N, C-alpha and C positions, 0 to 999 in steps of 0.2 A: 765506143767507150774509151775514155782517157784515163790512163793509170798514172797517178801522181805519187812518185816515190819520195816521200818527204821525211822519213824517219831518221836519216843520218844527220850528222852535224854539218853546218856550213851551206845548207841548201838556200839560205837567205830567208827573206820575209815570205811567209805563206801567203799573206795578202797580195804581195806583188806578183806571185805566181798565179793565184786564183782569179784576180780581178779581170785580166783579159779573157779568161775562160768563161767567166760569168756573163760576159757581153756577147757570147755566141748567139747567133740568130736561129740556129738549128737545134732541135732537141739533142741533148747529149747527156751521157751518164759519166760522172767523174768519181773515181774511187781513189781516195787518198790513203796511202799506207803510211802510218805514223810510227810503226814499230813500238818500242817500249817507251817512247818519248811522251809521257803523260802531259807535260807542259804544251807540247805541240798539239796534241789531241784537244786539249782545253782551248788553246788559242784558235784552232780551226773551228771548233764548235761555236765559239763566240762570234767569229767572223760570219759563219753561215747563218746564224740566227739574225744577224743584222742585214744581210743582203739577199738571202734566198727568197724571201717573201716577194721581192721585186723581180725575180727571174724565174718565170714559170717553165722555161724550156730546159732548165738544168736540174738534173737529179744528182744528188750527191750522197756518197757513203764514206764514212770514216772507218778505217780498219786499223786496229792496233797491231801487235806482233802477230805474224802469221807464218805458217809453214806451207802455205798454199800459193806462194808467189808465182809458180809455174802456171797455176790455174788462172790467176788474175792476168798474167801476161798473155796466155792463150786467148782470153776473151777480149783483149784490148786492141785498139787500132794503133795506138802509140803510147809511149812511156815518156813522161816528163820528169827529169831528175838528174842527179849527179852521176858521172861515169865511174863509179867505184868498180873494183875488180869483179865482184860477183854479179852485180847488176849488168855490167857490160857483157860479161860472158853469157849470162842468161838471155839477154836481149839479142845478141848475135846468134845464139843457137836457135832462138825462136824466129829469127828474121823480123823482129819487131823494130819499128822505127823508134829511135831514141832521140828526144829533144833534150840536149844537154844544157844544164844550168850551172853556172859558177864552178867550172872544174878547177881544182887546186893544182898549182904547178907540180910537175913531176908525173907521178903515176896517172892521175886523172886526165892530164893533158895528153899523155901517150895513149890512154884508152880512147880519148876523143879522136885522135888521129887514126886509130884502128878502124873507126867508122867511116873514114874518108872514102867517098865513092859508094857508100852504102846508104843512100837516102838519108843523109845526116844533116841536122840543123844544129847550130851553136848559138846559145843565148847567154849573155853575161850581164 
């Protein structure tokens, strides 16, 4: 299971994050956490309607605001998202692989460095 934390600002184009995942050759479940960002949920739903019919190996679920992040993280193989303070702390505590997308200068870059040597990947 891939957990996509997309609810915050600055994660970038959802399409650019999802497109490589939709090309996976192995069955996979992707859970996108969109938080209270209704525009993001709508954009993600539109994208999924356009492409999921072509990808029978990918199961996708969109989740709005949730207080169950710990449960989603526990069930995930890795997390794709920005290295905000809470996300970073929760992923570290879980031992969850975090694939970092578009860290902002300052705090998020320092959070990224805290993952150095901890099975870390960085994508910009």
